[in-house]
Every structure is written in C-alpha cells, then in structure tokens.
C-alpha positions as CSV (number, residue, x, y, z in Angstrom):
1,M,-59.2,-55.4,25.2
2,Q,-58.2,-53.9,21.9
3,L,-54.9,-52.2,21.6
4,Q,-54.7,-49.0,19.6
5,P,-51.0,-48.1,18.7
6,S,-50.1,-44.9,17.1
7,P,-50.0,-44.8,13.3
8,T,-46.2,-44.6,13.4
9,L,-45.9,-47.7,15.7
10,Q,-48.4,-49.5,13.5
11,A,-46.3,-48.8,10.4
12,V,-43.2,-50.0,12.1
13,F,-45.0,-53.1,13.4
14,Q,-46.2,-54.0,9.9
15,H,-42.9,-53.5,8.1
16,V,-40.7,-55.5,10.4
17,P,-39.4,-58.3,8.1
18,D,-39.7,-61.0,10.7
19,A,-43.0,-62.4,12.0
20,V,-44.2,-60.5,15.1
21,F,-47.0,-61.8,17.4
22,L,-48.6,-59.9,20.4
23,I,-49.7,-62.6,22.9
24,D,-51.9,-62.7,26.0
25,P,-49.7,-64.7,28.4
26,S,-52.6,-65.9,30.6
27,T,-54.8,-67.3,27.7
28,S,-52.0,-67.9,25.1
29,L,-54.3,-66.0,22.6
30,I,-52.7,-64.1,19.8
31,L,-54.0,-60.5,20.1
32,D,-52.3,-59.1,16.9
33,C,-49.7,-60.0,14.3
34,N,-48.0,-58.3,11.3
35,E,-48.2,-59.2,7.6
36,A,-44.9,-61.1,7.8
37,A,-46.5,-63.4,10.3
38,L,-49.4,-64.1,8.0
39,A,-47.1,-64.8,5.1
40,Q,-44.9,-67.1,7.2
41,V,-47.7,-69.6,8.1
42,G,-50.0,-69.0,5.1
43,L,-53.0,-67.9,7.2
44,T,-55.4,-65.0,7.1
45,R,-55.7,-62.5,10.0
46,D,-59.0,-64.0,11.1
47,E,-57.4,-67.5,11.2
48,I,-54.7,-66.2,13.6
49,V,-55.9,-63.3,15.8
50,Q,-57.8,-64.5,18.9
51,H,-56.5,-68.1,18.3
52,S,-54.1,-69.8,20.7
53,V,-50.4,-69.6,19.9
54,L,-50.4,-73.4,20.6
55,S,-52.3,-73.9,17.3
56,L,-49.2,-72.5,15.5
57,Q,-46.3,-73.9,17.6
58,K,-45.7,-77.6,17.0
59,D,-43.3,-77.9,19.9
60,V,-45.6,-76.6,22.7
61,V,-48.5,-78.9,23.7
62,G,-51.2,-78.1,26.2
63,P,-51.9,-75.4,28.8
64,E,-49.5,-76.8,31.4
65,Q,-46.5,-76.6,29.1
66,W,-47.6,-73.1,28.0
67,A,-47.8,-72.0,31.7
68,S,-44.3,-73.2,32.3
69,I,-43.0,-71.4,29.2
70,A,-44.9,-68.2,30.2
71,Q,-43.3,-68.2,33.6
72,A,-39.8,-68.7,32.0
73,I,-40.5,-65.7,29.7
74,R,-41.4,-63.6,32.7
75,D,-38.3,-64.6,34.6
76,A,-35.9,-64.0,31.7
77,P,-35.0,-60.6,30.2
78,G,-35.4,-62.1,26.8
79,Y,-36.6,-65.6,26.2
80,Y,-35.1,-67.4,23.2
81,F,-35.9,-70.8,21.7
82,L,-36.0,-72.7,18.4
83,G,-39.3,-74.1,17.3
84,R,-41.5,-75.1,14.4
85,H,-44.6,-73.2,13.1
86,R,-47.3,-75.1,11.4
87,H,-48.0,-73.9,7.8
88,S,-51.4,-73.9,6.3
89,G,-50.1,-76.0,3.4
90,G,-49.4,-78.9,5.7
91,G,-45.6,-78.4,6.2
92,E,-43.7,-76.7,8.9
93,V,-41.5,-73.6,9.2
94,P,-38.4,-73.8,11.4
95,V,-38.3,-70.5,13.5
96,E,-36.0,-68.8,15.9
97,V,-38.2,-67.1,18.4
98,H,-37.3,-64.2,20.8
99,T,-40.0,-63.4,23.3
100,S,-40.1,-60.6,25.9
101,C,-42.6,-59.6,28.6
102,F,-43.9,-56.1,29.0
103,A,-46.8,-54.2,30.6
104,H,-49.1,-51.9,28.6
105,E,-51.8,-49.9,30.4
106,G,-51.7,-52.2,33.4
107,R,-51.9,-55.4,31.3
108,E,-49.1,-58.0,30.9
109,L,-48.3,-58.9,27.3
110,F,-45.8,-61.0,25.4
111,L,-44.1,-59.8,22.2
112,S,-42.7,-62.7,20.1
113,V,-40.5,-62.2,17.1
114,A,-40.2,-65.4,15.0
115,R,-37.6,-65.5,12.3
116,D,-37.8,-68.0,9.5
117,I,-34.6,-70.0,9.6
118,T,-35.4,-72.6,6.8
119,Q,-32.4,-71.7,4.8
120,R,-30.1,-71.8,7.8
121,V,-31.4,-75.2,8.9
122,A,-30.8,-76.5,5.4
123,L,-27.3,-75.2,5.4
124,E,-26.6,-76.7,8.8
125,Q,-28.0,-80.1,7.6
126,E,-25.8,-79.9,4.5
127,Q,-22.8,-79.1,6.6
128,A,-23.5,-82.0,9.0
129,A,-23.7,-84.3,6.0
130,R,-20.4,-83.1,4.8
131,D,-18.9,-83.6,8.3
132,V,-20.1,-87.2,8.2
133,Q,-18.5,-87.7,4.8
134,L,-15.3,-86.1,6.0
135,R,-15.1,-88.3,9.1
136,Y,-15.7,-91.3,6.8
137,A,-12.9,-90.1,4.5
138,L,-10.5,-89.6,7.3
139,T,-11.0,-93.0,8.8
140,D,-12.5,-95.5,6.3
141,A,-11.9,-94.2,2.8
142,T,-9.6,-96.2,0.5
143,D,-7.2,-93.4,0.0
144,G,-5.0,-91.9,2.8
145,L,-5.5,-88.2,3.5
146,W,-2.9,-85.7,4.7
147,D,-3.1,-82.1,5.9
148,W,0.0,-80.0,6.0
149,N,0.5,-76.8,8.1
150,L,3.3,-75.0,6.2
151,P,4.4,-72.5,8.9
152,T,4.9,-75.2,11.5
153,G,5.8,-78.1,9.3
154,E,3.3,-80.3,11.0
155,V,1.5,-82.9,8.9
156,F,-1.7,-84.8,9.8
157,F,-1.8,-88.4,8.5
158,S,-5.2,-90.1,8.4
159,P,-5.6,-93.5,9.9
160,Q,-6.0,-95.1,6.5
161,L,-2.7,-93.6,5.3
162,K,-0.9,-95.0,8.3
163,R,-2.4,-98.4,7.6
164,M,-1.4,-98.2,4.0
165,L,2.2,-97.8,5.0
166,G,2.0,-100.5,7.7
167,Y,1.9,-98.2,10.8
168,G,-0.4,-98.2,13.8
169,P,-2.9,-95.4,14.6
170,H,-0.5,-93.7,17.1
171,E,2.7,-94.1,15.0
172,M,4.1,-91.9,12.2
173,A,5.3,-88.7,13.8
174,P,3.2,-85.8,12.4
175,H,6.2,-84.0,10.9
176,L,7.6,-83.3,7.4
177,N,10.5,-85.7,7.8
178,T,8.2,-88.6,8.1
179,W,7.5,-88.2,4.4
180,V,10.8,-86.7,3.3
181,D,12.9,-89.5,4.6
182,N,10.9,-92.2,2.9
183,V,10.6,-90.9,-0.7
184,H,12.6,-93.1,-3.1
185,P,15.9,-91.3,-3.8
186,D,15.4,-91.6,-7.6
187,D,12.0,-89.9,-7.3
188,T,13.0,-87.1,-4.9
189,A,13.9,-84.4,-7.4
190,W,10.8,-85.0,-9.5
191,V,8.4,-84.9,-6.5
192,Q,10.1,-81.8,-5.2
193,R,9.9,-80.0,-8.5
194,V,6.2,-80.7,-9.0
195,L,5.4,-79.6,-5.4
196,H,7.4,-76.4,-5.6
197,E,5.7,-75.5,-8.9
198,H,2.3,-75.9,-7.3
199,L,3.3,-73.8,-4.3
200,D,4.6,-71.1,-6.7
201,G,1.3,-71.1,-8.6
202,L,2.8,-72.7,-11.8
203,R,0.7,-75.8,-11.5
204,E,-3.0,-75.9,-10.7
205,R,-2.5,-78.9,-8.4
206,Y,0.2,-81.1,-6.9
207,D,-0.2,-84.5,-8.7
208,V,2.6,-87.0,-9.0
209,E,3.3,-90.8,-8.9
210,Y,6.4,-92.0,-7.0
211,R,7.7,-94.7,-4.8
212,L,7.4,-94.5,-1.0
213,R,9.0,-96.7,1.6
214,N,6.7,-98.5,4.0
215,R,7.4,-99.6,7.6
216,N,8.9,-102.9,6.4
217,G,11.4,-101.1,4.2
218,H,9.8,-102.0,0.9
219,Y,8.8,-99.4,-1.6
220,I,5.2,-99.1,-2.8
221,W,4.0,-97.0,-5.7
222,V,1.6,-94.1,-4.7
223,H,-0.4,-91.5,-6.6
224,D,-0.1,-88.4,-4.5
225,R,-2.5,-85.5,-5.1
226,G,-3.0,-82.2,-3.2
227,R,-3.7,-78.5,-3.4
228,V,-3.0,-75.4,-1.4
229,C,-6.3,-74.4,0.4
230,D,-5.1,-71.5,2.5
231,R,-2.8,-68.5,2.1
232,D,-1.7,-65.6,4.3
233,P,-2.4,-62.0,3.5
234,Q,0.8,-61.8,1.4
235,G,-0.4,-64.7,-0.7
236,Q,2.0,-67.3,0.7
237,P,0.6,-70.8,1.1
238,T,-0.1,-71.8,4.7
239,R,-2.1,-75.0,4.4
240,M,-2.2,-77.8,1.9
241,V,-4.3,-80.9,1.9
242,G,-4.4,-84.0,-0.3
243,M,-4.7,-87.8,-0.6
244,V,-2.4,-90.7,-1.3
245,E,-3.5,-93.8,-3.2
246,N,-1.6,-97.1,-3.3
247,I,-1.2,-97.9,-7.0
248,T,1.4,-100.6,-6.6
249,D,-0.7,-103.3,-8.3
250,R,-1.6,-101.1,-11.2
251,K,2.0,-99.9,-11.6
252,N,3.4,-103.4,-11.6
253,A,0.8,-104.4,-14.2
254,E,1.8,-101.5,-16.4
255,L,5.5,-102.3,-16.1
256,A,4.8,-105.9,-17.0
257,L,2.8,-104.9,-20.1
258,Q,5.5,-102.5,-21.1
259,D,8.1,-105.2,-20.9
260,I,6.3,-107.2,-23.7
261,A,5.6,-104.3,-26.1
262,S,7.4,-101.3,-27.5
263,H,4.5,-99.8,-29.4
264,D,1.2,-98.2,-28.3
265,V,-1.7,-100.4,-29.5
266,L,-4.1,-97.5,-30.1
267,T,-1.9,-95.0,-32.0
268,G,0.9,-97.2,-33.3
269,L,3.5,-94.8,-31.9
270,L,6.4,-96.0,-29.8
271,N,5.3,-96.4,-26.1
272,R,6.6,-94.9,-22.9
273,R,9.0,-97.8,-22.1
274,E,10.6,-97.6,-25.6
275,C,10.7,-93.8,-25.2
276,E,12.9,-94.1,-22.1
277,R,15.4,-96.4,-24.0
278,V,15.5,-94.1,-27.0
279,L,15.8,-91.0,-25.0
280,H,19.0,-92.2,-23.2
281,Q,20.3,-93.5,-26.5
282,Q,19.7,-90.3,-28.4
283,L,21.1,-88.1,-25.6
284,E,24.3,-90.1,-25.5
285,L,24.6,-89.9,-29.3
286,C,24.1,-86.1,-29.3
287,R,26.5,-85.7,-26.3
288,R,29.2,-87.7,-28.2
289,L,28.7,-85.7,-31.5
290,Q,28.4,-82.4,-29.5
291,V,25.1,-81.4,-31.1
292,P,21.9,-80.3,-29.4
293,M,18.9,-82.5,-28.8
294,G,15.3,-81.2,-28.5
295,L,12.6,-82.6,-26.3
296,C,9.0,-81.6,-26.9
297,L,6.2,-82.6,-24.6
298,F,2.6,-81.8,-25.7
299,D,-1.0,-82.8,-24.9
300,L,-4.5,-82.1,-26.2
301,D,-6.4,-79.3,-24.5
302,H,-9.6,-80.2,-22.5
303,F,-9.5,-83.8,-24.0
304,K,-11.6,-85.1,-21.1
305,E,-14.5,-83.0,-22.6
306,V,-14.2,-84.9,-25.8
307,N,-14.5,-88.3,-24.0
308,D,-17.4,-87.0,-21.9
309,R,-19.3,-85.5,-24.8
310,F,-18.7,-88.0,-27.5
311,G,-17.5,-91.1,-25.8
312,H,-14.2,-92.9,-25.6
313,K,-14.6,-94.4,-29.1
314,V,-14.5,-90.9,-30.6
315,G,-11.7,-90.0,-28.2
316,D,-9.7,-92.9,-29.4
317,E,-10.3,-91.9,-33.0
318,V,-9.0,-88.4,-32.2
319,L,-5.8,-89.8,-30.6
320,R,-5.2,-92.0,-33.7
321,E,-5.6,-89.0,-36.0
322,V,-3.4,-86.8,-33.9
323,A,-0.6,-89.4,-34.0
324,R,-1.0,-89.6,-37.8
325,V,-0.8,-85.8,-38.3
326,V,2.2,-85.5,-36.1
327,K,4.1,-88.3,-37.8
328,S,3.4,-86.7,-41.1
329,Q,4.9,-83.4,-40.0
330,V,8.2,-84.4,-38.4
331,R,11.5,-85.4,-39.9
332,S,12.3,-89.0,-40.5
333,T,15.0,-88.9,-37.9
334,D,12.6,-87.6,-35.2
335,H,11.0,-90.0,-32.7
336,V,7.3,-89.5,-31.6
337,F,6.0,-91.4,-28.6
338,R,2.6,-91.7,-26.9
339,W,3.6,-90.8,-23.3
340,G,0.3,-91.6,-21.8
341,G,-3.4,-90.7,-22.1
342,E,-3.6,-87.6,-24.4
343,E,0.1,-86.7,-23.8
344,F,2.8,-87.2,-26.5
345,L,6.5,-86.7,-26.5
346,M,8.9,-85.9,-29.4
347,V,12.7,-86.4,-29.4
348,C,14.6,-84.5,-32.1
349,A,18.4,-85.0,-32.5
350,D,20.6,-82.2,-33.8
351,I,18.1,-79.3,-33.5
352,G,18.4,-76.0,-31.7
353,L,15.8,-74.2,-29.6
354,H,14.7,-71.8,-32.4
355,H,14.0,-74.6,-34.9
356,L,12.4,-76.8,-32.2
357,V,10.0,-74.0,-31.3
358,L,9.1,-73.5,-35.0
359,L,8.5,-77.2,-35.4
360,A,6.3,-77.3,-32.3
361,D,4.3,-74.3,-33.4
362,Q,3.8,-75.8,-36.9
363,L,2.4,-78.9,-35.2
364,R,0.2,-76.8,-33.0
365,R,-1.3,-74.9,-35.9
366,T,-1.7,-78.1,-38.0
367,L,-3.6,-79.8,-35.2
368,E,-5.8,-76.7,-34.6
369,Q,-6.7,-76.5,-38.3
370,T,-7.4,-80.3,-38.7
371,V,-10.9,-81.0,-40.0
372,W,-12.8,-83.9,-38.5
373,P,-15.1,-85.0,-41.4
374,D,-16.7,-87.9,-39.5
375,L,-17.0,-85.8,-36.3
376,D,-18.8,-82.7,-37.5
377,S,-19.8,-81.5,-34.1
378,L,-16.4,-82.0,-32.6
379,G,-15.0,-78.6,-33.6
380,R,-11.3,-77.9,-33.4
381,V,-8.8,-79.8,-31.3
382,T,-6.0,-77.6,-29.8
383,S,-2.8,-78.6,-28.0
384,S,-0.2,-77.2,-25.6
385,F,3.5,-77.6,-26.0
386,G,6.5,-77.5,-23.7
387,V,10.0,-77.6,-25.3
388,A,13.5,-78.0,-23.8
389,V,16.9,-78.5,-25.5
390,Y,20.1,-80.2,-24.4
391,P,22.4,-78.8,-23.1
392,D,20.6,-75.5,-22.5
393,H,17.9,-76.9,-20.2
394,G,19.4,-80.0,-18.8
395,L,22.3,-82.4,-19.1
396,S,20.4,-85.6,-18.3
397,V,17.2,-87.2,-19.5
398,E,15.6,-86.4,-16.2
399,E,16.5,-82.7,-16.2
400,L,15.4,-82.3,-19.8
401,F,12.0,-84.0,-19.1
402,M,11.4,-81.9,-16.0
403,S,12.2,-78.7,-18.0
404,A,9.8,-79.7,-20.8
405,D,7.1,-80.7,-18.4
406,S,7.3,-77.4,-16.5
407,A,7.1,-75.5,-19.8
408,L,4.0,-77.5,-20.8
409,Y,2.3,-76.6,-17.5
410,R,3.2,-72.9,-18.2
411,A,1.5,-73.3,-21.6
412,K,-1.6,-74.5,-19.9
413,A,-1.5,-71.9,-17.2
414,N,-1.1,-69.1,-19.9
415,G,-4.2,-70.0,-21.8
416,R,-3.4,-73.3,-23.6
417,N,-3.0,-73.8,-27.4
418,R,0.5,-72.3,-27.3
419,V,4.2,-73.3,-27.1
420,E,6.4,-72.5,-24.1
421,C,10.1,-72.8,-23.7
422,A,11.8,-74.3,-20.7
423,A,12.9,-72.2,-17.7
424,P,15.9,-72.8,-15.5
425,L,15.8,-75.8,-13.2
426,Y,15.2,-75.6,-9.5
427,P,18.1,-76.7,-7.3
428,L,17.9,-80.5,-6.9
429,Q,17.7,-80.7,-3.1
430,M,15.1,-81.5,-0.6
431,P,13.2,-78.5,0.9
432,P,13.7,-77.4,4.5
433,M,11.4,-78.6,7.2
434,T,8.7,-76.0,6.5
435,A,8.9,-75.8,2.8
436,A,7.6,-78.9,1.0
437,P,5.7,-82.0,2.1
438,A,3.9,-84.4,-0.1
439,F,1.2,-85.5,2.4
C-alpha cells in the first residue's frame, strides 16, 4: 500500500530536522522516511524503504523482540527509548526515539522520530568522567578540599583534609569556627586580609601560606588556595571552594636553608630571611629618628610565560638582570631583596610617599625599556609595584608589608605595569561566623 500525503504534509515531513520513519508494525518494514533519516545513517532511499527497521536498530534483535516492542507502542500514548542506529560507514549513531501508533485509511502505522544525540552522549560521558575525578579528589587526592557556604557558614571538609589534621571521617564540625580557632595567632591578620581582599574582588584568588593547628595541638604549615565560585544577584559571594596542602616539610627545609645564608644565590640580592631582620632594624631606626620609611614590593608581569616559552635558564638570566638594573638605580642606603620567585622588595629609609612613588616609577620604566641583546625574541619585561610608607600606611613591619602587598595586587588588577599606593588597612580582627573561612 503506497501512502500519498498532500504536498503540504510532504514538505513538512521532509523538512523536520530529526529523522522520521513511517513503519508497518506487523512486518517492521520502513514504508517511508525523510531526508534527515537518510543523512543520519548514510543510506539511500532504496536501501531503507521496504527494509526492516531491525536492520537499522542495533538494540532490537529478531521478530519476537519487535513484536513485544510493537505491543508496548500500541499500549502507550507515546513510546520512548534510547537506542543506536547502524551507520553505513560502520559506526553507530546514538538516538532518542519517540514512536506513536495511529491509523490511516484503516491501516495501523507507527511514526518514529529519531533524534541524533551524539553530542549529548559525549557531554554526559565527559561529565561522568569529571564526576569520577571529583570523587577521587574528594577522597584520595593528596590535597584536602573544602567547600564553604557563606550565607550559612557551613564548611565541607574532605576526608583527606581531616586525615591531614589528624581527625577521623566523622570528626571536625562543618562550621567556620573549626578553621578560625586553629589558625596560628601570628598568621590570623594576614590570612584574614588576603581572604577579605579576594571576597571584595581585589585579588583574583585566595592564596596564602600559614600555620594551622592539628588535633594533637601541633602546628603544621599549609598552603591554602581557593576562589569564589558562586555569587547572588547582587554580586555578593555565596560559595567558595579550595584546597589545602601540607607544606610542613618544604617550609622547614626552606627555614633551615635560610638559617645558613643571607643572600639569594641566583641574584646576589639579600634573601627573605635577611629582609625580615633588616626590615625590623630599619623601622626601629626610622621610628627613633622620627623619619618616614618606604616599603616597595614589586614583581615581574607574566613571568611564568617567560619560563614556559624560553625555559628556566632564560628565566634565571632575566631575574639576574632585573636585580642588576634595580641595584644600579637605587640609593646606596636602600636595601633590595629577592622576596621569592619573581618578587622583589625594597626598603628605603628617610623617604616620603611622593619620592618613593617617583623612584618606583623610574624603576618600572627602566625595566620596561631594558633591551635583552642575547634574548632577541623575549621582547620587553614589565613589572607591577605596590608602595607603602611608615607611618602613613602602618606602624609595624607586618602592617607595612600587608599594605604594600595589597597595593601590588591592585596594580595587577588594574592592568599591570604600573605603580599603586597603599590603601587603609582592614581592621585586624577575625570575621564573624558567616564572613570569612579559609577552607
């Protein structure tokens, strides 16, 4: 029996974007199909029409299974299943099939619409793989993970994080105070400041090293990193996630090495340990003489790209040249330190904010204009500066450094290759229960 639909219905039939098959339920033969169906399986009309639907469908085998499916289609107002169509190229096409039963001129017919869900299946498989990775991270990864709900103050601690701190899987109350009460008192103000600045959008991420008390009452060094991942319609942070790594061994090794050296081996500048001694010494001197003291913290912009593109040997050469250029530009009474990585710190006694900004900008321009004759493809190297002055931006070394560090992050946030002055300090107090966790 040959069906003859009207030209309008035939046009609609051919232009439906999904594959459409008209099937004889008693024989399973395909009576007609649209162009989308031909394209979906890579066959011609002669290779499909008057052939059994079983030749296309990989998940239906034999007349008995077809008879069972046909009865289910008759009983249901709209029969739905997921299947796989064979493709002429030898592969398969995952499909979502909706089949309905209707009568036409006294004859029972099935109309099947098969949607190609290849992309959706691929996305689901990718999501499933990510879920497996996430489950692994939450239970077996080296680093401990945390997930903080800001409005409620609840914090999820991963099993590994609990083990890191000596707790069992059902210990550590999921509340903010579990963290707050165990941060080392000397690190509290710094951790709080970094966290607040990230929540306020001044830092791209929360990233800080500090000491955390474990179950036995001992302090371990941790590297705590996180980021806001959800905000409310007003832009206020509502969720923050991150990870904590135990760096006690590395930190102890660093401290042991710092104990036996005062200079950085690569650049020849004074190192971080010596910087802390000189900072306190210079601040005490300036306080006694009642003169200002400038603190300038700066680092090289996108320095990781230099190492990635040219290798660490070239990166080391850049750091050595930067140290030489800076030393040649400052006063003999100024102290320049390599603070760590591509970060440097300068301490200038008896200098006001105006002259410190001029000095920092002179250094910035000199570094930007430096030519690298042995590194022709390197291009220019730029830097970002944060400056603070005693007593305007702090009365202690810790306050001055926090002010300069915050200014440096503003310089980065505002486009890099610039100098930013310190802003007023945050109150040095722990946040309320729903205002600031670390993990």
